[in-house]
C-alpha positions in Angstrom: 71.9 39.6 96.8 71.5 40.1 93.1 74.0 43.0 92.9 76.7 41.4 95.1 80.0 41.2 93.2 78.5 43.0 90.2 80.7 45.5 88.4 78.7 48.7 87.8 80.0 51.5 85.6 78.1 54.6 86.7 78.2 57.5 84.2 77.4 60.9 85.6 76.6 63.8 83.2 76.1 67.5 83.6 72.7 67.8 85.2 71.5 69.3 88.5 70.4 65.8 89.3 74.0 64.7 89.5 73.8 65.3 93.3 71.7 62.1 93.4 74.7 60.1 92.1 76.2 60.3 95.6 73.2 58.5 97.1 73.1 56.0 94.1 76.8 55.1 94.6 76.2 54.6 98.4 73.2 52.3 97.7 75.0 50.3 95.1 78.0 49.7 97.3 75.6 48.8 100.2 74.1 46.1 97.9 77.6 44.6 97.4 78.4 46.0 94.0 81.8 47.4 92.8 81.2 50.8 91.4 83.4 52.7 89.0 82.3 56.3 88.4 82.8 58.0 85.1 82.1 61.8 84.9 81.8 64.1 82.0 83.8 67.3 82.4 80.6 69.3 83.0 79.3 66.9 85.7 82.2 68.1 87.9 80.4 71.5 88.1 77.5 69.9 89.8 79.1 67.4 92.2 82.6 66.8 93.5 84.6 64.0 92.0 86.1 63.6 95.5 82.7 62.9 97.0 82.0 60.1 94.5 85.5 58.7 94.7 85.2 58.5 98.5 81.8 56.7 98.3 82.9 54.3 95.6 86.4 53.7 97.1 87.7 54.2 93.5 89.3 57.1 91.7 86.7 58.9 89.5 87.6 58.8 85.8 86.9 61.9 83.7 89.6 62.1 81.0 91.2 59.6 78.6 94.5 60.0 80.4 96.1 61.4 83.5 97.9 64.6 82.4 100.3 64.3 85.4 101.7 60.9 84.6 100.3 59.9 81.2 98.3 57.0 82.7 95.7 55.8 80.2 92.1 55.2 81.2 91.1 52.4 78.7 87.5 52.6 77.7 87.9 49.2 76.1 88.9 47.7 79.5 86.1 49.5 81.2 83.6 48.1 78.7 84.8 44.6 79.3 85.0 44.9 83.1 81.4 46.1 83.6 78.4 43.8 84.2 76.2 46.9 83.8 76.7 50.4 82.5 74.3 52.9 84.2 74.2 56.5 83.0 72.5 58.5 85.7 71.7 61.3 85.3 71.6 61.1 81.5 71.2 64.5 79.9 69.6 65.2 76.6 73.0 66.0 75.2 74.5 62.7 76.3 71.5 60.6 75.1 71.7 62.2 71.7 75.4 61.6 71.5 74.9 58.0 72.5 72.3 57.5 69.8 74.5 59.2 67.2 77.6 57.2 68.1 79.7 60.2 69.1 82.8 59.6 71.2 84.2 62.9 72.4 84.6 61.9 76.1 85.5 58.9 78.2 81.9 58.2 79.1 80.8 57.9 75.5 83.7 55.9 74.3 83.1 53.5 77.2 79.5 53.2 76.2 80.5 52.3 72.7 82.9 49.7 74.0 80.5 48.2 76.6 79.6 44.5 76.2 77.2 44.6 79.1 73.6 45.7 79.5 73.3 49.5 79.4 70.8 51.6 81.4 70.0 55.3 81.2 68.1 57.4 83.7 67.1 60.6 81.8 67.1 63.9 83.7 66.1 67.2 82.0 63.4 69.8 81.8 60.0 69.0 80.6 60.2 70.6 77.2 63.6 69.0 76.5 62.2 65.6 77.4 59.3 65.8 75.1 61.3 67.4 72.2 61.2 65.3 69.0 65.0 65.1 69.0 65.1 63.7 72.5 62.3 61.3 71.8 64.1 60.1 68.6 67.3 59.5 70.6 65.4 57.5 73.2 63.7 55.5 70.6 67.0 54.7 68.8 68.7 53.7 72.1 65.7 51.5 73.1 65.8 49.8 69.7 69.5 49.0 70.3 68.7 47.4 73.7 69.4 50.3 76.1 67.1 50.1 79.1 65.5 53.5 79.7 64.6 54.1 83.3 61.7 56.5 82.9 62.0 59.8 84.8 59.5 60.9 87.4 57.0 63.8 87.4 57.4 66.7 89.7 58.8 70.2 90.2 61.9 70.7 87.9 64.9 72.9 88.3 63.3 75.4 86.0 60.4 75.8 88.4 58.1 74.1 85.9 56.3 70.9 86.9 56.2 67.9 84.7 58.1 64.8 83.5 61.8 65.0 83.6 63.0 64.4 87.1 65.6 61.6 87.3 64.1 58.5 89.0 65.0 58.3 92.7 68.2 56.3 93.5 66.3 53.8 95.6 64.1 53.0 92.6 67.0 52.8 90.2 68.7 50.2 92.4 65.5 48.2 92.6 65.3 48.3 88.8 68.8 46.9 88.5 68.1 44.2 91.1 65.0 43.1 89.3 67.0 43.0 86.0 69.7 40.8 87.5 67.3 38.6 89.4 65.6 37.8 86.0 69.0 37.1 84.5 69.8 34.4 87.1 67.6 31.9 85.4 70.5 29.6 84.6 72.1 29.7 88.1 73.4 26.3 89.1 73.0 24.9 85.5 75.8 23.4 83.5 75.9 24.5 79.8 77.9 23.2 76.9 78.5 25.5 73.9 80.4 24.6 70.8 81.8 27.4 68.7 83.9 28.3 65.7 85.1 26.3 62.7 87.0 23.0 62.6 90.2 22.6 60.6 90.6 19.2 58.8 94.2 18.6 58.0 95.3 17.6 54.6 99.0 17.8 55.5 101.0 19.8 58.1 100.4 23.1 56.2 97.0 22.7 54.5 93.5 22.1 55.8 89.8 22.2 54.9 87.9 24.8 56.9 85.3 27.5 56.7 84.9 31.2 57.5 83.3 30.9 60.9 84.7 33.5 63.4 83.2 31.9 66.5 81.6 35.2 67.5 78.0 33.8 67.8 79.1 30.8 70.0 81.3 33.0 72.2 78.4 35.5 72.6 76.1 32.6 73.7 78.7 31.4 76.2 79.0 34.9 77.7 75.2 35.3 77.9 74.8 31.9 79.7 77.6 32.7 82.1 76.1 36.2 82.8 72.9 34.5 83.8 74.5 32.2 86.3 75.5 29.1 84.3 78.8 27.2 84.5 79.7 27.1 80.9 82.0 24.7 79.0 82.9 26.3 75.7 84.4 23.9 73.2 85.9 26.1 70.4 87.7 25.5 67.1 90.5 27.8 66.0 89.4 31.4 66.5 90.9 34.7 67.5 88.7 35.2 70.6 88.9 34.6 74.3 86.0 34.4 76.7 85.8 37.2 79.3 83.4 35.8 82.0 85.2 33.8 84.7 82.3 31.3 84.6 83.4 30.0 81.2 85.8 27.1 80.8 87.4 27.2 77.4 88.4 23.9 75.7 90.3 24.6 72.5 90.2 22.0 69.7 91.1 21.9 66.0 89.3 19.1 64.2 85.8 17.7 64.2 87.0 14.6 65.9 88.7 16.6 68.6 85.5 18.7 69.1 83.4 15.5 69.3 85.7 14.0 71.9 85.7 17.2 74.1 81.9 17.5 73.8 81.4 13.8 74.4 83.5 13.9 77.6 81.2 16.4 79.4 77.8 16.0 77.6 76.2 13.7 80.1 76.6 16.1 83.0 75.2 19.1 81.0 71.8 20.6 81.6 71.9 22.5 78.3 73.9 21.9 75.1 74.0 24.4 72.3 75.8 23.2 69.1 76.8 26.5 67.5 80.0 25.4 65.9 80.4 25.3 62.1 81.8 21.7 62.1 83.3 20.6 58.8 81.0 18.0 57.1 84.0 16.2 55.5 87.6 15.4 56.5 90.4 13.9 54.3 90.4 10.2 54.3 94.1 10.2 54.7 96.3 12.9 56.2 99.9 13.2 55.0 102.6 13.5 57.7 104.7 15.6 55.3 103.9 18.5 53.1 102.5 17.3 49.8 104.7 18.6 47.0 103.1 20.2 43.9 103.2 17.7 41.1 101.4 17.8 37.8 98.3 19.8 37.3 96.1 18.7 40.1 95.5 16.5 43.2 92.8 14.0 44.0 91.6 14.4 47.5 89.3 11.7 49.0 87.0 12.9 51.7 85.0 11.0 54.3 82.1 12.4 56.4 82.8 13.7 59.9 80.7 12.6 62.8 77.4 14.5 63.4 78.2 15.8 66.9 74.8 17.0 67.8 72.9 14.1 66.3 75.2 11.5 67.9 75.1 13.0 71.4 71.4 13.6 71.2 70.8 9.8 71.0 71.7 9.5 74.6 70.1 12.7 76.0 68.5 12.3 79.4 65.1 13.6 80.4 65.1 17.3 81.0 68.3 17.9 79.0 67.8 20.9 76.6 69.5 20.7 73.2 69.8 23.4 70.5 71.5 23.4 67.1 72.3 25.8 64.3 71.5 25.6 60.6 73.2 27.9 58.1 71.3 27.6 54.8 71.4 29.2 51.4 68.2 27.6 50.2 65.3 25.8 51.7 65.3 27.9 54.9 62.7 26.8 57.5 61.9 23.5 55.7 65.5 22.3 55.8 66.0 23.6 59.4 62.9 21.7 60.5 64.2 18.6 58.9 67.5 18.9 60.7 65.7 19.6 64.0 63.8 16.3 63.8 66.8 14.3 62.5 69.0 15.4 65.4 66.3 15.2 68.1 66.7 18.9 69.2 64.4 21.2 71.1 65.2 24.2 68.9 67.3 25.0 65.9 68.5 28.4 65.0 68.3 29.2 61.3 70.4 31.9 59.7 70.9 32.4 55.9 73.9 33.6 53.9 71.4 35.4 51.7 70.6 37.9 54.5 72.8 41.0 54.4 74.8 41.3 57.6 74.2 37.7 58.7 76.3 34.6 58.8 80.1 34.2 59.0 82.4 37.1 60.1 79.8 39.7 60.8 79.1 41.5 64.2 75.4 41.1 63.5 73.1 38.2 62.7 69.5 37.6 61.6 67.9 34.4 62.9 64.8 32.4 62.9 64.2 30.0 65.8 62.3 26.8 64.9 61.0 24.7 67.8 60.2 21.0 68.0 56.6 22.1 68.7 56.4 23.6 65.2 56.6 27.2 66.4 58.6 29.5 64.2 59.9 32.9 65.5 61.7 35.4 63.2 63.9 38.1 64.5 65.3 41.2 62.9 69.0 41.9 62.2 70.7 42.5 65.5 74.2 42.5 67.1 75.3 39.0 68.0 75.2 39.9 71.7 71.5 40.7 71.4 70.9 37.6 69.3 72.5 35.5 72.1 70.0 37.1 74.5 67.1 36.1 72.3 68.4 32.5 71.9 69.0 32.1 75.7 65.6 33.7 76.5 64.0 31.0 74.3 65.9 28.2 75.9 65.0 29.6 79.3 61.4 28.7 78.5 62.3 25.0 78.4 63.7 25.0 82.0 61.6 23.0 84.4 
């Protein structure tokens, strides 16, 4: 069952359609999902929190904290816990606030913290649904990756007839099931992802490194795991921790350690994505003691590190899918294509430091995917979670 074991955040807003939330919770639980209900204060005027708490077997959350005991309802923890965030019914007010980034209730702050796919099932009167402000909010949310479950047509609470009825709970559950079925394309597959920088020691306190945060590699690992893969994530020094239980983290420091960790598991992998920013050079000699400052300078001899992707690709087996990354300041597609061929990869992901909001340290990235077939696909600037989806979608096309 595609929803079994899934963590579903259900946001209920102040609409007459809120009564359907009871049926929706019951159906989701029947499918094996764990449901945590969030309600806006106005939603309580339309349906009892006790009803939804009973059906979900979890206390319904409305406020940021419990005024009785001061217990904090962490929107951050909720956003991390969820496999999907479904707002149903989604009023015009809530949709506009989501699009505008407002955060004046627990539902909205949880939306802004959500790392998972977000779905919204609008419910409102006909004229509200077709109003330019509502259409603009829906367009904005769609552009950010929110899945809009289109409302149905029929008799509305106002007595008018038209589009605006929240989709029926049975159809919403089917929508979610189809979504998660499509996201199980890597079920049973083993995936290796390298991430972050490497630090090449000069002495016990100094090293050669780069500005990689590891965010792109970690986003890829999370996306593969969410789609059913068993992921081995080999990461250099970063301030991140994977969330998905399907990710095994192997922490390393240097390029030689990263190679050893990747080499140890490469042969059993179905997919390998080399997203780490591995140092190209390492000191020829590493001092066991801190080098004292003497004179006006210091000569440092460097030797090339091993090309991890290129070396491992020499023994790739039939059917193994390999992807690399190329961060360029000049040359762009031409240099990326050259690296693709040299390393014997299926695709290479090009990003440029000249693109605003792309590269090291940003939450966003702007990529171009170059394939061994010669196909080149450019993508607009997106959040790295969405970039990870695009990359994994492309690699999914190589599955036999």
